[in-house]
C-alpha positions as CSV (number, residue, x, y, z in Angstrom):
1,M,-12.2,1.5,-27.4
2,S,-13.5,3.6,-24.6
3,S,-14.5,2.5,-21.1
4,I,-17.5,4.3,-19.6
5,T,-20.0,3.9,-16.7
6,L,-23.2,2.7,-18.2
7,T,-25.6,3.6,-15.5
8,R,-27.7,5.8,-17.7
9,Y,-27.2,4.1,-21.0
10,A,-27.3,0.3,-20.5
11,T,-30.6,-1.0,-21.7
12,Q,-31.9,-4.4,-20.9
13,S,-31.4,-5.2,-24.6
14,I,-27.7,-4.2,-24.7
15,I,-27.0,-6.3,-21.6
16,R,-29.0,-9.3,-22.8
17,T,-27.2,-9.3,-26.1
18,H,-23.8,-9.1,-24.3
19,L,-24.6,-11.9,-21.8
20,T,-25.9,-14.1,-24.5
21,S,-22.6,-13.7,-26.4
22,V,-20.5,-14.5,-23.4
23,K,-22.7,-17.2,-21.6
24,N,-20.4,-20.1,-22.5
25,S,-17.4,-18.3,-20.9
26,F,-18.9,-19.0,-17.5
27,E,-18.4,-22.2,-15.6
28,P,-21.0,-23.7,-15.9
29,S,-22.6,-21.8,-18.7
30,L,-24.5,-18.7,-17.5
31,D,-27.9,-19.8,-18.9
32,T,-27.8,-23.0,-16.8
33,Y,-28.3,-21.2,-13.5
34,V,-29.9,-17.8,-14.4
35,N,-32.6,-16.7,-16.8
36,I,-30.7,-14.3,-19.0
37,E,-33.8,-12.2,-19.8
38,E,-34.6,-11.7,-16.1
39,Y,-31.0,-11.3,-15.1
40,S,-30.5,-8.6,-17.8
41,K,-33.5,-6.7,-16.5
42,K,-32.3,-6.9,-12.9
43,I,-28.9,-5.6,-13.9
44,A,-30.4,-2.8,-16.0
45,N,-32.7,-1.7,-13.3
46,L,-30.6,-2.1,-10.2
47,A,-26.9,-2.3,-10.9
48,I,-24.1,0.1,-11.7
49,I,-22.4,-1.0,-14.8
50,W,-18.9,-0.4,-16.2
51,G,-18.6,-1.4,-19.8
52,E,-16.2,-1.5,-22.8
53,F,-17.4,-1.0,-26.4
54,D,-15.8,-1.8,-29.7
55,M,-15.6,0.6,-32.6
56,E,-19.1,-0.4,-33.7
57,G,-20.6,0.4,-30.3
58,V,-21.0,-3.2,-29.3
59,L,-20.7,-4.0,-25.6
60,I,-17.7,-6.4,-25.3
61,G,-16.9,-6.2,-21.6
62,M,-18.9,-5.5,-18.5
63,V,-18.7,-5.4,-14.7
64,A,-22.0,-4.9,-12.9
65,A,-22.4,-4.3,-9.2
66,Y,-25.0,-3.4,-6.6
67,D,-24.4,-0.5,-4.2
68,N,-27.6,-0.7,-2.1
69,N,-26.1,-2.6,0.9
70,P,-26.7,-0.7,4.1
71,D,-23.6,-2.3,5.6
72,R,-21.4,-0.6,3.0
73,V,-20.6,-3.8,1.2
74,G,-20.5,-3.7,-2.6
75,W,-21.6,-6.8,-4.5
76,I,-20.3,-7.6,-8.0
77,T,-22.8,-9.7,-9.8
78,N,-21.2,-10.0,-13.2
79,V,-17.7,-9.8,-14.8
80,S,-17.7,-10.8,-18.4
81,V,-15.6,-10.1,-21.6
82,D,-16.4,-11.3,-25.1
83,P,-14.1,-14.2,-25.9
84,K,-12.9,-12.5,-29.0
85,H,-11.5,-9.6,-26.9
86,T,-9.9,-11.4,-24.0
87,G,-6.2,-10.9,-23.2
88,R,-6.5,-7.1,-23.5
89,G,-6.8,-6.3,-19.8
90,I,-10.5,-5.2,-20.2
91,A,-11.7,-7.1,-17.2
92,S,-8.9,-5.7,-15.1
93,K,-9.6,-2.2,-16.1
94,L,-13.3,-2.4,-15.4
95,L,-12.7,-4.1,-12.1
96,D,-10.3,-1.3,-11.1
97,E,-13.0,1.3,-12.0
98,C,-15.6,-0.6,-10.0
99,V,-13.4,-1.0,-6.9
100,A,-12.4,2.7,-7.1
101,F,-16.1,3.7,-7.2
102,F,-16.9,1.8,-4.0
103,N,-13.7,3.1,-2.4
104,Q,-14.8,6.7,-3.0
105,K,-18.2,6.0,-1.5
106,G,-16.6,4.8,1.7
107,Y,-17.6,1.1,1.4
108,I,-15.6,-1.3,3.5
109,K,-15.4,-4.1,1.0
110,V,-16.5,-5.6,-2.3
111,M,-17.6,-9.2,-2.7
112,L,-18.4,-11.6,-5.5
113,E,-19.1,-15.3,-6.1
114,V,-17.3,-17.6,-8.5
115,N,-17.4,-21.2,-9.3
116,A,-14.5,-23.0,-7.7
117,S,-13.6,-24.7,-11.0
118,N,-13.2,-21.4,-12.8
119,K,-9.4,-21.1,-12.4
120,A,-9.0,-18.2,-14.8
121,A,-11.6,-16.0,-13.0
122,I,-10.1,-16.9,-9.6
123,A,-6.6,-15.9,-10.9
124,L,-8.0,-12.5,-12.1
125,Y,-9.7,-11.8,-8.8
126,T,-6.7,-12.8,-6.8
127,K,-4.6,-10.5,-8.8
128,H,-6.9,-7.7,-7.8
129,N,-6.5,-8.6,-4.1
130,F,-9.7,-10.5,-3.6
131,K,-9.4,-13.2,-1.0
132,I,-11.5,-16.3,-0.2
133,D,-14.2,-15.3,2.4
134,N,-16.3,-18.5,2.3
135,M,-16.9,-21.7,0.3
136,K,-20.2,-23.5,0.0
137,D,-20.6,-26.5,-2.3
138,K,-18.7,-25.5,-5.5
139,T,-19.1,-21.7,-5.0
140,L,-16.4,-19.5,-3.6
141,T,-17.2,-16.1,-2.1
142,L,-14.4,-13.7,-2.5
143,A,-14.0,-10.4,-0.8
144,R,-11.7,-7.4,-1.2
145,S,-11.3,-5.0,1.8
146,L,-11.4,-1.4,0.7
147,N,-9.4,1.6,1.9
148,S,-11.6,3.7,4.1
149,R,-8.6,5.7,5.2
150,D,-8.1,9.4,4.3
151,Y,-4.4,9.6,3.7
152,N,-4.5,13.3,3.3
153,N,-6.1,13.8,6.7
154,E,-3.7,11.4,8.4
155,L,-0.8,13.7,7.5
156,K,-2.3,16.6,9.4
157,D,-1.1,17.7,12.8
158,T,-3.3,16.8,15.7
159,A,-4.0,19.0,18.7
160,D,-1.1,17.6,20.7
161,H,1.2,15.9,18.1
162,K,2.8,16.9,14.9
163,Y,2.9,14.4,12.0
164,V,6.6,15.2,11.5
165,Y,9.1,17.3,13.5
166,N,12.2,19.3,12.7
167,F,14.0,16.6,14.6
168,D,13.0,14.2,11.9
169,F,14.2,16.4,9.1
170,D,17.4,17.8,10.6
171,V,18.6,14.9,12.7
172,M,17.0,11.6,11.8
173,H,17.1,11.9,8.0
174,P,20.8,12.6,7.7
175,Y,21.6,9.8,10.2
176,M,19.3,7.4,8.3
177,I,21.3,8.1,5.1
178,K,24.5,7.6,7.1
179,A,23.3,4.2,8.2
180,F,22.1,3.2,4.8
181,E,24.9,4.5,2.6
182,P,27.5,1.6,3.2
183,H,24.8,-0.8,2.1
184,F,23.5,0.9,-1.0
185,V,23.5,-1.2,-4.1
186,Q,24.5,0.6,-7.3
187,G,21.5,0.9,-9.5
188,S,17.9,1.9,-9.1
189,C,15.9,3.0,-6.1
190,L,12.2,2.8,-5.1
191,E,11.0,4.9,-2.2
192,L,7.7,3.7,-0.8
193,G,6.0,6.5,1.1
194,S,7.8,9.7,0.0
195,F,5.6,12.1,2.1
196,K,6.5,15.6,0.9
197,G,9.8,14.7,-0.6
198,D,12.2,15.7,2.1
199,F,13.9,12.3,2.3
200,T,13.5,11.9,-1.5
201,K,15.9,14.9,-1.9
202,R,18.5,13.1,0.1
203,L,18.0,9.9,-1.9
204,S,18.3,11.8,-5.2
205,Q,21.9,12.6,-4.3
206,H,22.7,8.9,-4.4
207,F,20.4,7.6,-7.2
208,A,19.8,8.9,-10.7
209,D,17.1,6.3,-11.2
210,L,14.6,7.1,-8.5
211,T,10.9,6.1,-8.3
212,C,8.5,7.2,-5.5
213,V,5.1,5.9,-4.6
214,E,2.8,7.9,-2.3
215,A,-0.8,7.4,-1.3
216,S,-1.5,11.0,-0.3
217,S,-2.5,13.3,-3.2
218,E,-1.6,16.4,-1.2
219,A,1.8,15.1,-0.1
220,I,2.8,13.9,-3.6
221,S,1.8,17.3,-5.1
222,E,4.0,19.1,-2.7
223,A,6.8,16.6,-3.2
224,K,6.7,17.1,-7.0
225,L,6.9,20.9,-6.6
226,S,9.8,20.6,-4.2
227,V,11.9,17.8,-5.6
228,N,11.5,18.3,-9.3
229,K,13.5,21.5,-9.0
230,I,16.6,19.5,-8.2
231,A,16.1,15.9,-9.4
232,Q,14.3,13.8,-12.0
233,V,12.0,11.4,-10.2
234,K,9.2,9.1,-11.4
235,W,6.2,9.8,-9.2
236,I,3.3,7.3,-8.7
237,E,0.3,8.1,-6.7
238,G,-1.5,5.1,-5.3
239,L,-1.7,2.4,-2.6
240,F,1.2,0.0,-2.5
241,M,-0.9,-3.1,-2.8
242,D,-2.7,-1.6,-5.8
243,V,0.3,-0.4,-7.7
244,D,1.7,-2.5,-10.5
245,L,5.4,-1.8,-11.2
246,D,7.1,-3.5,-14.2
247,T,10.6,-2.9,-12.8
248,K,12.8,-4.6,-10.3
249,Y,14.7,-2.2,-8.0
250,D,18.1,-2.6,-6.5
251,N,17.3,-0.5,-3.4
252,I,13.8,-0.2,-1.8
253,I,13.3,2.3,1.0
254,L,10.6,2.2,3.7
255,T,11.3,4.9,6.3
256,H,8.6,5.3,8.9
257,V,6.0,3.7,6.6
258,L,5.6,0.1,7.6
259,E,3.9,1.0,10.9
260,H,1.1,2.6,8.8
261,I,0.4,-0.5,6.7
262,D,-2.8,-2.6,7.3
263,D,-1.0,-5.9,6.5
264,P,2.8,-5.4,6.8
265,I,3.7,-9.0,5.9
266,E,1.6,-8.9,2.8
267,L,3.4,-5.7,1.7
268,L,6.8,-7.1,2.5
269,S,6.0,-10.3,0.5
270,K,5.0,-8.2,-2.5
271,I,8.2,-6.2,-2.3
272,K,10.2,-9.5,-2.2
273,N,8.3,-11.3,-4.9
274,E,7.6,-8.4,-7.3
275,W,9.9,-5.4,-6.8
276,L,13.2,-6.4,-5.3
277,S,16.0,-7.3,-7.7
278,D,18.0,-10.4,-7.0
279,K,21.0,-8.3,-5.9
280,G,18.7,-5.7,-4.2
281,K,18.5,-4.5,-0.6
282,L,15.4,-3.5,1.3
283,F,15.9,-0.7,3.9
284,I,13.2,-0.6,6.7
285,V,13.1,2.0,9.4
286,V,10.3,2.3,11.9
287,P,9.7,4.1,15.3
288,N,11.0,2.1,18.2
289,A,8.6,0.9,20.9
290,N,11.5,0.7,23.4
291,A,13.0,4.1,22.8
292,P,13.9,5.7,26.2
293,S,11.7,8.7,25.4
294,R,8.8,6.3,25.0
295,Q,9.7,4.3,28.1
296,I,9.8,7.5,30.1
297,A,6.3,8.4,28.8
298,V,5.1,5.0,30.1
299,K,6.6,5.7,33.5
300,M,4.9,9.2,33.5
301,G,1.5,7.5,32.7
302,L,1.3,9.2,29.3
303,I,1.3,5.8,27.4
304,E,-0.1,2.6,28.7
305,H,2.8,0.4,27.6
306,N,5.8,0.5,25.2
307,T,4.0,-0.9,22.2
308,A,0.7,0.9,22.7
309,I,-0.7,3.0,19.9
310,T,-1.5,6.5,21.3
311,A,-4.6,8.4,20.2
312,S,-2.4,10.8,18.1
313,E,-0.6,7.9,16.5
314,E,-3.9,6.3,15.6
315,E,-5.1,9.6,14.0
316,H,-1.9,9.5,12.0
317,G,-2.6,6.0,10.7
318,H,-0.3,3.9,12.9
319,N,-1.4,0.3,13.2
320,I,1.6,-1.1,15.2
321,T,4.5,0.0,17.3
322,Y,7.4,-2.2,16.5
323,T,10.2,-3.7,18.6
324,L,13.2,-5.0,16.9
325,D,12.1,-8.6,17.4
326,T,8.6,-7.9,16.0
327,L,10.0,-6.2,13.0
328,D,12.5,-9.0,12.4
329,S,9.7,-11.6,12.6
330,H,7.5,-9.7,10.1
331,A,10.5,-9.6,7.6
332,R,11.3,-13.3,8.0
333,A,7.6,-14.3,7.7
334,S,7.6,-12.6,4.3
335,G,10.5,-14.7,3.2
336,L,13.2,-12.0,3.5
337,E,16.6,-12.6,4.8
338,V,17.7,-10.0,7.4
339,T,21.3,-9.0,6.9
340,T,21.5,-6.1,9.3
341,R,19.7,-5.3,12.6
342,S,20.5,-1.9,14.0
343,G,19.1,1.3,15.5
344,I,19.3,5.0,14.5
345,F,20.1,7.6,17.2
346,F,19.9,7.1,20.9
347,K,17.1,9.3,22.1
348,A,15.8,10.0,25.7
349,L,13.7,13.1,24.8
350,A,10.5,13.4,22.9
351,N,10.5,14.9,19.4
352,F,8.9,18.2,20.6
353,Q,11.6,18.5,23.2
354,W,14.3,18.0,20.6
355,D,12.8,20.6,18.4
356,Q,13.1,23.1,21.3
357,L,16.7,22.1,22.0
358,L,17.7,22.4,18.4
359,Q,16.8,26.1,18.5
360,T,19.5,26.6,21.1
361,D,23.3,26.2,21.0
362,I,23.2,23.6,23.7
363,I,23.4,20.7,21.3
364,S,26.6,20.4,19.3
365,K,27.3,18.3,16.2
366,E,29.7,16.2,18.3
367,Y,26.8,15.4,20.7
368,L,24.5,14.4,17.9
369,D,27.3,12.1,16.5
370,G,27.7,10.6,19.9
371,C,24.0,9.8,20.1
372,Y,24.2,8.1,16.7
373,D,27.3,6.1,17.7
374,L,25.7,5.1,21.0
375,G,22.7,4.0,19.1
376,Q,24.8,1.6,17.0
377,Q,25.9,0.0,20.3
378,Y,22.5,-0.1,21.8
379,P,20.0,-0.3,19.0
380,D,17.1,-1.2,21.3
381,L,17.4,2.2,22.9
382,C,17.3,4.2,19.6
383,S,14.7,6.6,18.3
384,S,14.1,4.3,15.4
385,I,15.1,0.7,14.6
386,M,16.4,-0.5,11.2
387,L,16.5,-3.7,9.2
388,I,18.3,-4.3,5.9
389,C,17.0,-7.3,4.1
390,K,17.6,-9.2,0.9
391,K,15.9,-12.0,-0.9
392,E,16.3,-15.4,0.8
393,F,17.9,-17.9,-1.6
394,D,18.1,-21.6,-1.1
395,E,21.7,-22.5,-0.6
396,K,21.3,-25.7,-2.6
397,F,20.9,-23.5,-5.6
């Protein structure tokens, strides 16, 4: 079988034949609320169609959608698969192609309607991240928000702020590993947000079974070139909420990633429910709203308040500036059990100031170690804050 976009090739006759063959799969039957002849004509003339054919060239699966909404909202009018060919993932594949199309066009969401009694269809759409937008009578309106973000562009330096500094590579990364290492679980590791692979290299020294997921095509390309020279890593390009992983992982790493996520609790819930093994640990590190360097910037009038998102941070895709309590609350709201709350590296200077200092002989290894140790004592004054989490189990069981 081959899946193609049918925009040029779908005739009214092909669509009518298909809809007639699948009409009883709808709840209620399709012909009880539309005229199939007129509906087929409308789809053929106005819709973009994704279809699956069998070996004889018969249309056995179809997703049809309209893309003429000036508000950049795509509308799926039909999802249908011949009953003889269900269970093969045809509808899922065609839905993915449809959503990807609207995503590439910069649409903000895709919507559809389904009868509230059609549990199988609702389960399919829920799996593909559609959520209930409205309900009227027995009809549910579902919507899926689309990614209008340019992850490649978010990684670029701005006029007054780098995306990443040497301080991150040379100071924060080794101290993150130092903080993580006593808690590592023997087994597999999943890194969510690998950037260009710098931290991946450090993880590869601890895990032979390492998988990395990254949304930026440019970053993952660079990571592959760099990391594959020294380690075997499974690379997956995609958005975390769209990625299906068929493996449970014993260690999951989120370093300076969660602050970029549109819905952090949703992601953390997915990690807990789908990817974290029963014995596994989740390691989360995010920039700290209360870092002394940030508090000084507030006093200088450079930042409005500790948790504010600066213009540069917004350009780099930040959606939140975490405190330890906020991070803790998000983890617990997702059903995770927090086993460790800590900080990484006491920091009173901005990253660009640290970069300049690191080029001199003023800062010794002993001084850096002292800042790390002090951060363990005062986590709320660290450059970054850290949680280590595990699945929350009911003690009765």
